Residue, then its C-alpha position, 0 to 999 in steps of 0.5 A: x198597158x198594165x203590169x202584173x205581179x208574181x209572188x213566190x214563197x220560200x222558207x229558211x231557218x235562222x238564228x239572231x238576236x237584237x243588239x246595239x254593241x254601243x249599249x250595255x247588256x241591260x240597255x239592250x234587254x230594256x229596249x229589245x226584251x228577250x230578243x237581246x239575250x246573248x244566246x240567240x234564238x231561232x225562227x223558221x222564216x217565211x219569205x214572200x217576194x213579189x216581182x212586177x212588170x208587164x206580161x210578156x205576150x209570147x210567154x204569158x209571164x212577168x218573169x221566167x219562174x225558173x229564173x225567179x226560183x234560182x235567184x231566191x234559192x241563191x239570195x234567200x235560202x242559201x244565204x240565210x238558211x241554217x245561219x246565224x244572221x248576226x255572225x254569218x251575214x255581213x250586213x247584220x254584223x255588230x254595229x251594222x243593221x239589227x236583223x229585224x224582220x224589217x231589215x231582213x226584208x229590205x236586204x232581200x229586196x235589194x239583193x234580189x233586185x240587183x240580180x234581176x236587173x231590169x227583167x222585173x221590179x221587186x215590189x214587195x217582200x214579206x218576211x215572217x218569223x212566226x205566225x203572229x209577226x211579219x214585216x213588209x217592205x214595199x217599193x216606193x218608186 
């Protein structure tokens, strides 16, 4: 018995900056460049979430698409859209995770999986902050 994958794309606009609070402004700028500037900067993010599982013989689906859309709306779009990731998202507060594409993808994967439970497995999340930069989180198990 095989599995199939289903990928849904959503978008959100958000601001962020890269900063380690224990470092000086100069060290942050040396490490993170323009991304460390105190004024923050924004992106229109593209986020692809892939879920995998067996195809249900009755519905022909891995997961009810309406459910996936509801989860992505709540856990990605409503959570991040038009927010400052550093100040509005607790996981990215000072001294916690830096809101890189990698960390955003990992956070999204965990939150979506938590809601989906055993209905399907989140196997990949791709977060792109521009046409030239994206990060991919993949399940290892």
